[in-house]
Every structure is written in structure tokens, then in C-alpha cells.
DSSP file (Angstrom, degrees, kcal/mol; ACC not computed):
  #  RESIDUE AA STRUCTURE BP1 BP2  ACC     N-H-->O    O-->H-N    N-H-->O    O-->H-N    TCO  KAPPA ALPHA  PHI   PSI    X-CA   Y-CA   Z-CA
    1    1 A M              0   0    0      0, 0.0     2,-0.6     0, 0.0    64,-0.0   0.000 360.0 360.0 360.0 134.0    0.0    0.0    0.0
    2    2 A S        +     0   0    0      2,-0.0     2,-0.5     0, 0.0     0, 0.0  -0.859 360.0 159.2-124.5  96.9    1.4    3.4   -1.0
    3    3 A I        -     0   0    0     -2,-0.6     2,-0.2    60,-0.0    60,-0.0  -0.969  39.4-123.4-116.7 131.3   -0.2    6.3    0.8
    4    4 A A        +     0   0    0     -2,-0.5     2,-0.3     2,-0.0    -2,-0.0  -0.499  36.8 178.3 -67.7 135.0    1.6    9.6    1.1
    5    5 A Y        -     0   0    0     -2,-0.2    31,-0.2     1,-0.1     3,-0.1  -0.973  29.8-152.1-140.6 160.3    1.9   10.7    4.7
    6    6 A D  S    S+     0   0    0     29,-2.8     2,-0.3    -2,-0.3    30,-0.2   0.736  78.1  17.6-100.5 -27.8    3.5   13.7    6.4
    7    7 A Q  E     -a   36   0A   0     28,-1.7    30,-3.0     2,-0.0     2,-0.4  -0.988  63.0-140.5-146.4 151.6    4.4   12.3    9.9
    8    8 A T  E     -a   37   0A   0     -2,-0.3     2,-0.5    28,-0.2    30,-0.2  -0.948   8.3-163.7-118.8 135.8    4.9    9.0   11.5
    9    9 A L  E     -a   38   0A   0     28,-3.2    30,-2.7    -2,-0.4     2,-0.7  -0.973   6.9-157.8-118.9 117.2    3.9    8.0   15.0
   10   10 A D  E     +a   39   0A   0     -2,-0.5    30,-0.2    28,-0.2    28,-0.1  -0.841  24.9 159.0 -95.4 108.1    5.4    4.9   16.5
   11   11 A V  E >   +a   40   0A   0     28,-2.8     3,-1.9    -2,-0.7    30,-0.5  -0.013  18.3 154.6-116.0  28.7    3.3    3.4   19.3
   12   12 A K  T 3   +     0   0    0      1,-0.3     3,-0.1    27,-0.2    28,-0.1  -0.296  68.2  17.9 -57.1 136.2    4.6    0.0   19.2
   13   13 A G  T 3  S+     0   0    0      1,-0.3     2,-0.3     0, 0.0    -1,-0.3   0.247  93.1 125.7  84.4 -16.2    4.3   -1.8   22.5
   14   14 A A    <   -     0   0    0     -3,-1.9    27,-0.3     3,-0.0    -1,-0.3  -0.594  51.2-142.6 -76.5 136.9    1.7    0.6   23.8
   15   15 A K    >   -     0   0    0     -2,-0.3     3,-2.3     1,-0.1    -1,-0.0  -0.644  41.2 -44.4 -98.4 158.8   -1.6   -1.0   25.0
   16   16 A C  T 3  S+     0   0    0      1,-0.3    -1,-0.1    -2,-0.2    29,-0.0  -0.300 123.2  21.3 -56.8 137.9   -5.1    0.3   24.6
   17   17 A P  T 3> S+     0   0    0      0, 0.0     4,-2.3     0, 0.0     3,-0.5  -0.936 110.1  73.9-100.4  14.3   -6.0    3.1   25.0
   18   18 A M  H <> S+     0   0    0     -3,-2.3     4,-2.9     1,-0.2     5,-0.4   0.883  92.0  55.1 -60.4 -45.5   -2.5    4.7   24.5
   19   19 A P  H  > S+     0   0    0      0, 0.0     4,-2.1     0, 0.0    -1,-0.2   0.912 114.5  43.2 -54.3 -40.9   -2.1    4.3   20.7
   20   20 A L  H  > S+     0   0    0     -3,-0.5     4,-2.3     2,-0.2    -2,-0.2   0.884 113.1  50.5 -74.3 -41.2   -5.4    6.2   20.4
   21   21 A V  H  X S+     0   0    0     -4,-2.3     4,-1.8     2,-0.2    -1,-0.2   0.937 114.4  44.0 -62.2 -46.8   -4.6    8.9   23.0
   22   22 A K  H  X S+     0   0    0     -4,-2.9     4,-2.4     1,-0.2    -2,-0.2   0.897 113.9  51.2 -69.5 -39.5   -1.2    9.6   21.4
   23   23 A S  H  X S+     0   0    0     -4,-2.1     4,-2.8    -5,-0.4     5,-0.2   0.884 107.1  51.9 -63.4 -40.3   -2.6    9.6   17.9
   24   24 A R  H  X S+     0   0    0     -4,-2.3     4,-2.2     2,-0.2    -1,-0.2   0.932 112.3  47.7 -61.2 -45.4   -5.4   12.1   18.9
   25   25 A K  H  X S+     0   0    0     -4,-1.8     4,-0.6    -5,-0.2    -2,-0.2   0.947 113.4  47.6 -60.3 -48.9   -2.7   14.4   20.3
   26   26 A A  H >X S+     0   0    0     -4,-2.4     3,-1.0     1,-0.2     4,-0.8   0.903 110.2  50.6 -66.5 -42.2   -0.5   14.1   17.2
   27   27 A V  H >< S+     0   0    0     -4,-2.8     3,-1.4     1,-0.2    -1,-0.2   0.935 106.0  56.7 -61.1 -41.8   -3.4   14.7   14.7
   28   28 A N  H 3< S+     0   0    0     -4,-2.2    -1,-0.2     1,-0.3    -2,-0.2   0.665 106.7  50.5 -66.5 -13.5   -4.4   17.8   16.6
   29   29 A E  H << S+     0   0    0     -3,-1.0    -1,-0.3    -4,-0.6    -2,-0.2   0.595  92.6  95.7 -95.3 -13.0   -0.9   19.1   16.1
   30   30 A L  S << S-     0   0    0     -3,-1.4     2,-0.2    -4,-0.8     3,-0.1  -0.425  84.3-109.3 -72.3 144.7   -0.9   18.4   12.3
   31   31 A P    >   -     0   0    0      0, 0.0     3,-2.1     0, 0.0    50,-0.3  -0.557  51.9 -85.4 -70.3 143.6   -1.8   21.2    9.9
   32   32 A V  T 3  S+     0   0    0      1,-0.2    50,-0.2    -2,-0.2     3,-0.1  -0.268 117.2  28.7 -52.2 132.5   -5.3   20.6    8.3
   33   33 A G  T 3  S+     0   0    0     48,-2.5    -1,-0.2     1,-0.4     2,-0.1   0.156  92.2 120.7 101.9 -17.1   -4.9   18.3    5.2
   34   34 A Q    <   -     0   0    0     -3,-2.1    47,-2.6    -7,-0.1     2,-0.4  -0.475  56.5-131.2 -85.7 160.0   -1.8   16.5    6.4
   35   35 A V  E     - B   0  80A   0     45,-0.2   -29,-2.8    -2,-0.1   -28,-1.7  -0.893  10.0-154.9-118.3 132.1   -1.7   12.7    7.0
   36   36 A L  E     -aB   7  79A   0     43,-3.3    43,-2.8    -2,-0.4     2,-0.6  -0.903   6.2-152.7-107.9 125.0   -0.4   10.8   10.1
   37   37 A K  E     -aB   8  78A   0    -30,-3.0   -28,-3.2    -2,-0.5     2,-0.5  -0.890  14.7-164.5 -97.8 120.3    0.9    7.3    9.7
   38   38 A V  E     -aB   9  77A   0     39,-3.4    39,-2.4    -2,-0.6     2,-0.6  -0.912   5.4-161.3-110.5 127.8    0.5    5.4   13.0
   39   39 A I  E     +aB  10  76A   0    -30,-2.7   -28,-2.8    -2,-0.5     2,-0.3  -0.940  20.3 169.2-107.5 118.0    2.4    2.1   13.7
   40   40 A A  E     -aB  11  75A   0     35,-2.3    35,-3.4    -2,-0.6   -28,-0.2  -0.883  37.0-160.2-127.8 157.5    1.0   -0.1   16.5
   41   41 A T        +     0   0    0    -30,-0.5     2,-0.7   -27,-0.3    32,-0.1   0.451  68.2 102.5-108.4  -8.1    1.4   -3.6   17.8
   42   42 A D    >   -     0   0    0    -28,-0.2     3,-1.9   -31,-0.2     4,-0.3  -0.685  58.6-158.6 -82.0 113.5   -1.9   -3.6   19.6
   43   43 A R  T >  S+     0   0    0     -2,-0.7     3,-1.6     1,-0.3     4,-0.4   0.848  91.6  64.2 -58.9 -36.3   -4.4   -5.6   17.6
   44   44 A G  T 3> S+     0   0    0      1,-0.3     4,-2.1     2,-0.2    -1,-0.3   0.636  82.7  78.4 -61.9 -16.2   -7.3   -3.8   19.4
   45   45 A S  H <> S+     0   0    0     -3,-1.9     4,-2.3     1,-0.2    -1,-0.3   0.762  82.3  66.4 -71.3 -21.4   -6.1   -0.5   17.8
   46   46 A V  H <> S+     0   0    0     -3,-1.6     4,-1.6    -4,-0.3    -1,-0.2   0.973 109.8  34.3 -59.9 -55.0   -7.8   -1.6   14.4
   47   47 A A  H  > S+     0   0    0     -4,-0.4     4,-2.6     2,-0.2     5,-0.2   0.859 115.8  58.0 -67.7 -36.4  -11.3   -1.3   16.0
   48   48 A D  H  X S+     0   0    0     -4,-2.1     4,-2.3     1,-0.2    -2,-0.2   0.941 108.5  44.6 -63.7 -41.9  -10.3    1.6   18.2
   49   49 A F  H  X S+     0   0    0     -4,-2.3     4,-2.3     2,-0.2    -1,-0.2   0.902 112.1  53.4 -67.4 -40.5   -9.3    3.8   15.3
   50   50 A Q  H  X S+     0   0    0     -4,-1.6     4,-0.7    -5,-0.2    -1,-0.2   0.908 112.5  43.7 -63.3 -42.1  -12.4    2.8   13.3
   51   51 A G  H  X S+     0   0    0     -4,-2.6     4,-0.6     1,-0.2     3,-0.3   0.868 110.9  55.5 -70.5 -35.6  -14.7    3.8   16.2
   52   52 A W  H >X S+     0   0    0     -4,-2.3     4,-1.8     1,-0.2     3,-1.4   0.918 103.4  52.3 -61.3 -46.2  -12.8    7.0   16.9
   53   53 A V  H 3< S+     0   0    0     -4,-2.3    -1,-0.2     1,-0.3    -2,-0.2   0.753 100.6  64.3 -66.5 -21.5  -13.1    8.4   13.3
   54   54 A K  H 3< S+     0   0    0     -4,-0.7    -1,-0.3    -3,-0.3    -2,-0.2   0.798 116.4  27.8 -72.1 -21.2  -16.9    7.8   13.4
   55   55 A T  H << S+     0   0    0     -3,-1.4    -2,-0.2    -4,-0.6     2,-0.2   0.590  98.7  97.6-111.5 -14.9  -17.2   10.3   16.2
   56   56 A A     <  -     0   0    0     -4,-1.8     3,-0.2     1,-0.1     0, 0.0  -0.526  55.3-157.1 -78.3 144.3  -14.3   12.7   15.6
   57   57 A K  S    S+     0   0    0     -2,-0.2    -1,-0.1     1,-0.1    -4,-0.1   0.611  85.4  43.0 -91.6 -16.2  -15.0   15.9   13.8
   58   58 A N  S    S+     0   0    0     25,-0.1    24,-2.6    24,-0.1    25,-0.8   0.214  99.7  65.8-123.5  17.8  -11.5   16.5   12.5
   59   59 A V  E     -C   81   0A   0     22,-0.3     2,-0.4    -3,-0.2    22,-0.2  -0.994  50.5-159.8-144.6 152.0  -10.0   13.3   11.2
   60   60 A E  E     -C   80   0A   0     20,-2.0    20,-3.2    -2,-0.3     2,-1.0  -0.987  20.7-132.9-127.1 131.5  -10.6   10.8    8.5
   61   61 A L  E     +C   79   0A   0     -2,-0.4    18,-0.2    18,-0.2     3,-0.1  -0.772  25.2 179.1 -84.4 104.8   -9.3    7.2    8.4
   62   62 A L  E     -     0   0A   0     16,-2.3     2,-0.3    -2,-1.0    -1,-0.2   0.882  59.2 -26.5 -74.0 -39.8   -7.7    6.8    4.9
   63   63 A A  E     -C   78   0A   0     15,-1.0    15,-2.3     2,-0.0     2,-0.4  -0.990  46.8-150.2-167.1 160.0   -6.6    3.2    5.3
   64   64 A Q  E     +C   77   0A   0     -2,-0.3     2,-0.3    13,-0.2    13,-0.2  -0.989  19.7 174.2-136.0 151.6   -5.5    0.5    7.6
   65   65 A E  E     -C   76   0A   0     11,-2.0    11,-3.3    -2,-0.4     2,-0.5  -0.992  26.4-134.3-151.7 152.1   -3.1   -2.4    7.0
   66   66 A T  E     -C   75   0A   0     -2,-0.3     2,-0.4     9,-0.2     9,-0.2  -0.957  24.4-173.3-110.9 124.6   -1.4   -5.2    8.8
   67   67 A V  E     -C   74   0A   0      7,-2.8     7,-3.3    -2,-0.5     2,-0.7  -0.943  18.7-140.5-120.9 134.0    2.3   -5.7    8.1
   68   68 A N  E     +C   73   0A   0     -2,-0.4     2,-0.5     5,-0.2     5,-0.2  -0.868  24.8 178.0 -95.3 116.5    4.4   -8.6    9.3
   69   69 A E  E >  S-C   72   0A   0      3,-3.0     3,-1.3    -2,-0.7    -2,-0.0  -0.949  70.5 -22.0-123.4 111.1    7.9   -7.4   10.4
   70   70 A G  T 3  S-     0   0    0     -2,-0.5    -1,-0.1     1,-0.2     3,-0.1   0.806 127.2 -50.9  62.3  29.2   10.3   -9.9   11.8
   71   71 A G  T 3  S+     0   0    0      1,-0.3     2,-0.4     0, 0.0    -1,-0.2   0.492 117.4 111.7  87.0   2.3    7.5  -12.2   12.8
   72   72 A Q  E <   - C   0  69A   0     -3,-1.3    -3,-3.0     2,-0.0     2,-0.4  -0.928  67.1-127.8-112.5 131.9    5.5   -9.5   14.6
   73   73 A D  E     - C   0  68A   0     -2,-0.4     2,-0.4    -5,-0.2    -5,-0.2  -0.632  23.4-165.1 -71.9 127.5    2.2   -8.1   13.3
   74   74 A L  E     - C   0  67A   0     -7,-3.3    -7,-2.8    -2,-0.4     2,-0.6  -0.965   9.7-148.1-111.7 136.4    2.2   -4.3   13.0
   75   75 A F  E     -BC  40  66A   0    -35,-3.4   -35,-2.3    -2,-0.4     2,-0.5  -0.917  16.2-162.1-110.6 115.1   -1.1   -2.5   12.5
   76   76 A V  E     -BC  39  65A   0    -11,-3.3   -11,-2.0    -2,-0.6     2,-0.4  -0.842   6.8-172.7-104.1 126.5   -0.7    0.6   10.4
   77   77 A H  E     -BC  38  64A   0    -39,-2.4   -39,-3.4    -2,-0.5     2,-0.6  -0.945  11.8-154.6-121.7 140.7   -3.3    3.4   10.3
   78   78 A Y  E     -BC  37  63A   0    -15,-2.3   -16,-2.3    -2,-0.4   -15,-1.0  -0.962  17.5-175.3-117.4 114.9   -3.3    6.5    8.1
   79   79 A L  E     -BC  36  61A   0    -43,-2.8   -43,-3.3    -2,-0.6     2,-0.5  -0.925   9.5-159.1-114.6 131.1   -5.2    9.4    9.5
   80   80 A K  E     -BC  35  60A   0    -20,-3.2   -20,-2.0    -2,-0.5     2,-0.4  -0.910  16.9-131.3-110.1 132.3   -5.9   12.6    7.8
   81   81 A R  E     + C   0  59A   0    -47,-2.6   -48,-2.5    -2,-0.5   -22,-0.3  -0.636  27.4 174.2 -78.6 130.5   -6.7   15.9    9.6
   82   82 A T              0   0    0    -24,-2.6   -23,-0.2    -2,-0.4    -1,-0.1   0.541 360.0 360.0-117.3  -5.7   -9.7   17.4    8.1
   83   83 A A              0   0    0    -25,-0.8   -51,-0.1   -52,-0.0   -24,-0.1   0.286 360.0 360.0-158.4 360.0  -10.4   20.4   10.3
């Protein structure tokens, strides 16, 4: 998957709800229109991000993917600041 992004947030090892908490803070610091790539190891982050964007007024979930790196699943989320 090739999605252009402006910033990367590495939350590997963080457990729910920290990937979401840190991502929300990072998105709020982005200029409108920029994309944040979040890399997490918490499987629950997939559903957490899907739920968050349904209620958030300033973020759009562009894509999610699972990547296996060195035998470990990484859950990658692409978030765009919309307002």
C-alpha cells in the first residue's frame, strides 16, 4: 500500500488506549490536510481507530493495513486531519 503521509507516530508496545490517545494528540498538532501514519502492535487498535473516526470531527481514516515485520504483526493506520 502506498499512501503519502507527512508524519509517522510509532506506538509499538503501547496498549489500549495509549495508541489512540497519542494519535489524537499528534493529529491535533498537524496542519489541516496532512496525514499521520500510526504504527501499532496492539491488535485492538484496528477497531479503536475505526470507532474514533466515526465520532471525531477533525479526522478521516484513509486506510489500515497489517504488516508482518520480523514475525511481529504491525497495525498501520493512516489518519488525515480534516479540520
